[in-house]
N, C-alpha and C positions, 0 to 999 in steps of 0.2 A: 401201052397194056397196064391193064389194072390188077394187083393181085389181093385176093380175099384171104386174111391171115386170121384162122379159128385158131382161138386161145383164150387164156387166162388175162385178167387185169387184178393186179392186187398193190394193195398197200404194203411195203416192207418196213419194219420198225427192227432198225438193228442198234443191238446194245453191247456196250465193251467194258467186260469185268475185269478190272484191272488187278487180277490174280493167277489163281490156276484150279479149276474145277477139284481138280484130285487132292487140292490141300484142304477141302471143304465136304467133301463127300467120301464117308466111312465104307467102302465094301461092305464090311459085315453088318453094313446097318441099313443097307438099301431096301430092305422088306417096311422100314419104318423111316423111309426118308422124306424129312422136311427141312429143305435148307430155303434160303433166302440171300439174293447175291446183288449187292451194292452197285451201280450201274451208271457212273457219274456221267457218261458219256453217251448220248442217243441220237438216233438220227431216222427220218422218214423218210421213206424213198419211193418213188411212183414206179412198180413193178407187174410182174404176169409176163409171161410167153408173147402175149398177142400185141400187148402194148410196147413190151420193149423191142420186137422184130418190128415194127413199124415206125416205129421213133428212127432206128438203124438204116430203115429202107430210106426214110426220111431225109437223113443225112447225104444220103447217096445220088438223092434225086429222082429214086424211084416212085412210083405211085401206087404205098401199100395202103389197105382199108381192112384196119381189125374190127373182127367179128366176137362179141363178149357178151357176158350177163354181169352186170354192175349192180349195187347197193346203194341206197339212198343216201351213203356219205361221200359220193362220187365225185361231187361239186368240186373240190380242189383240184383234182385228177382231170377233169372235163377240161376246166378252164388251162389247165398246162398242155393239154391236147391241141388246142384251138392256140395258143401261142405259139406251139410249134408247128402249126400246119399239120398236123397229123388228123388224117379224116375219123370220124366218127358218128356215120351214117347206119352204121350196122354195131353200134353198143346198146344194150338196151338194159333198161333200169328194172330193178325187179322188188315191187313192194314189198317191203316189212323184212328188207334182209339189209346185211352188210356185205360192200366189197369183199373180196376173198383176203383175208390178212396172213401175213406173216410175222412172226416174232421170233428173233432171233438173238441169243447172248452168245458172244464168245469172248473165250479167254484168252489169255497171253501165248498157249500155245497153240492157238486156233483152233480150237476144239470146240464146238457148237452145238447147244441145245436150241431148237425150232421146237416152237408148236406154229400149228396152221390151221387155220378156220376158213374153208373153200366159201363159206357163204352164199352170194349168190351165182357164184361157181357151178354150183349143181344143177342151175337152172339151165345153165348152156344148150340144151337140147330143144329150149322153145326158141331160140334164133332158127332159121333155115339158109341154106344158101341160097342166092337169089339168082333168077334166070331174068336176062334181059337186062345186066345190070352193068354191062363192060366190063365184066370180069372174065380173065382170060388164063389166070392161072390162081391155084389155089395153097393154103398150106393146112394140116390139120396138127395143130401141138397141142401140148397138155393142156386140158381142159376138163368139164365134169365126163364122165364117164360115156353117160349116154349122147351128149354132146357129139363127142368124139366119135362114136359108131354111126350115128347118124348124118353127121357132116361128111364124112368121107364116103357113105352111100349117095349123099346128095351130088357131091361134085362130081362119081361115077356115074350116075345116072342122066348128070346134063353135060355131060362129056369135057367137063374142065378139068387137064392134067393137072396134077395136086401133087406137093411135097408132103408125106407122112412122118411127120416129126415127133415118136411118143413121149421123149425124153422120161422125165420122173412120173408120167402117167403110164409107163408101162405095164407095173406091177398089178395096173386095175384087169390085166385082160391075158388069157389062158391061151394056150397054143394054136387052136383052130381059130379064136378072133384076130389074134394075130397076123394066121394068113389070107384070112379075106382083106385086111386091110391091106396086104401087101399086093394083093390082084387087085386090089381098084385100086392103088395108089400108082405115078407114075416113077416117081423117086422116093426116094427112102433114106434120112440123115440120123444117122447115132453116136455116141461116142464109144469109146471102146467097150466099156462096161454094159451098155447098153448090146452094142455087138453081139458080145457072148450069152447075155441073158436071152437075147432074142434065138442064137440058135439052139440055147438049151430048151426053151418053152417051144420052138418051132419041130426040134429036131432036122431043122435043114443045116446042112454045110454051110460056110461062106460060097461057093460056088451055085449053090439051090438056090441060097437068099437072091446075090445077085442077080441070077438068071429072071428073078420074077419081076425085075422092075428095069427100066432104062437105066439107072444110076442108082447107085448106093454107094454113100457118103459114110465114112468113118473118118470121126476127128478122135485124134492122139494126144490134145495137149501139145506141150512143147516139142513133140516129136513129129508135128503136123497132120497131116490128114492123108487120107486114101482115097481115091474113087475108082470102084470097079464098076466098068460097063464097057459093054460090047465085049465081054469077056478078055478084057483087058483091064491091067491097074495103071493107076495115074496117081504118083507118090506127088503131095502138095507141101512146099516146105514151109516151116509155121515162121512167120514174121516176128521179131523179137523188138517187144515193146523196150519203151527206152526207159521207164520204170514199172515195176511192180507195185499197184495201191490196192486194186481190190478185184480177183477174179470173177465175182458174180455176175452175170449175164454176158460173159464173155461168150456163152455157146447161142445167146440169141443173136448176137452182134454177128457171129460168123454165118447162123442162117440168113440175116438178112441180104448178105453176103453172098448167097447162092441165091435168093431171089433174083436179087440185081442181074446178076449174069444168066441165071435163065430168060428173063424177061427179055433180056437186049441179045439172046441167042449168042451168046459168047462160047468160046470155046472151054472145055473144063480146066486144063491148065489157068487159064485167066482166071475164068470164076472163082476157083476154090485159091487162089492168089489174093483176090478182092476178100475172100470171106475169111481166110488168114488174116489179114491185116487189120481187117475190123474188126476182129477180138482182140489183136493187140491194142488197136488204138483203146476200145473197151476197158481192157486192163490197166492202164495209165491214170484211170479216172476213179475215184470213188461211188458207188452207187450204179445201175443198170441206165439212167438215162441224162445222165449230166455231161457227157462228153462230148463233145461238137468240132467240128473243123467246116471248112470250105473247100470244096469241091478239088480247087488248086492245090490246098495243100494236102489232101488226100492222093493226089495222082503224083506230087514231090515226094511225098512217105514212099508210094509203091514202088516209084524208079530207085530209089535208096534202098531199099529192100529186097528189093527182086532182080534190078540190075539192068533192066529194060522200062519203057514208056508206056504207060496203060493205053 
């Protein structure tokens, strides 16, 4: 089985300010704010939801094909994908644009100031869900607004079951648009905050949201996750990381685990635990695509975390 993962590609430039923003930002002067932060520590990472999810699915041995739009600066990312065996046949370069960029400055209290340039991501709708390309499963993750709308409709028209993962893209849509996504999707995955926001924007209760899809997955960080399916609720425990280095991207790693379980027709109890462990393994490493493991190591960690063999 092959999964088409629609979403963003981005370069994440992460800088660490060796002090606290509150020591340099005067509340009574924010109307004339003009500050500069010295950031002696900086790293540039490959990111974006489609890229992250595809990378993690590849680690598990799944065939994930990310689909997204990128800019003229994408060459280093393309080389990284090739090195790691991630298919890029559905990655489209848009002339005269930059790949999406996130510039993140973090202080010693873990407060963040982020500037995000969407760049080529705004042209996501120029890609179309292919027909007859061996795609058996899909995912619509955060991307350009029009791209998300059109790709969901294209999956539905082609009869390809897909996961709707609105993530940080949810604020772009109103209640009726979100209801349309729900009616088109086969499964939906949200974090706890997004779950509450979905209820508020659609006016639907948790039971009504769950009834519109085959399964609704809600992640709750260190408290694990919940799968609402068939009128019942399945609690999934969190896997405990051996160390906490960087939580950025753990949601994408979790979603790769969901795709892997769906692609292999695994039950929700097992699928959720694979997803949970993927999130924990990502947390142990800085960056969204720097962790790696052999499958035997993953199986061993699974047994260690959950008490039975995968």
